[in-house]
Residue, then its C-alpha position, 0 to 999 in steps of 0.5 A: m940695837d946692841k945685841k948680835a944675831t946669829i946668821f943662819e943660811p944654807y951651807p954651800f955644799t959641793v959634790g964629793e965633799r966629805i962632812l962630819r956632822r955632830r949628832k947626839g954627841k957623836l960625829e957622823d961621817w958622810d960624803v955629799i953625792g947630790i945637791s939641789d936648791d932645797e936638799v943635799t943627798v949624802k952617803c955613809p962611806f962605811h955602811g952605804m946608807e943614803l940620806t937626803w937632808k933639807r938644806n935649811q937645817f945647816w948653820y953657816g956664817g957667824d954673828s952679825d955686827 
């Protein structure tokens, strides 16, 4: 097979990491405050809002050879 495939896998978050997430053309700023096998909990450093995201939503990696 000649075609490359994009690889999706959970990103290896660490507590204390600051992340920027692009959503609807805007960047959102978040601090990682909790991690489990299935979810990551983040907190907005400006508004204090906390959210929990499923870890399978995140792309990490690249194309297969």
